[in-house]
N, C-alpha and C positions, 0 to 999 in steps of 0.2 A: 901785793899791788905793784911793788917795785919790779917784780919779775915780769909782769905783763907790759910795763912801761919799756923795759929793755927789749922784750920780744918785738914790740911794735916799732921801736927805734931801729932795730936791725932790719925789719921788713921794709921800713921807709927808706933806709939807706940803700938797700938792694934795689928797690923800685926806682930810686933816684938815679943810681948808676945805670940801670938798664934804660931809664927814660932819656938820659942824656947821650946815649949811644944809638946806633942804628937798629938796635934790637926792638925798640918800641915801634918803629916804622914797619919793620918786617912783620911783627906780631899783628899789627893793625891790618896789614895787607892780607895775611892769612885768615884773620877773623872775617874780613869782608868776603873773601872767596868762599869760606865755609858757610857763611850766612846765605849766600846766593845758591850754593849747591843744595843746602838743606831746605831752602824755600822752594826750589824747583821740585825736589823729591816730595815735599809736603803737598804741593799742588797736584802732582801726578797721583799720589796716594789718595788724595781727596777725590779726584775725578774717577779713579778706579773704584773707590768705595761707593760713590753715588751711582756709577754705571752698573755696578753689581746689584745695587738695591732695586733699580728699576727693572732689571731683567727677570 
């Protein structure tokens, strides 16, 4: 049990360091961009599938 406590402590410290620097802002920007890209690809794929079904 102590092992997992130390593992999560290290993970929390790393996340805290990255959160207080500009890395968190950059990661959030990349995540938003990827969300929009994959959302557009999903809509295109859905439209192509529905169009193929009707033909």
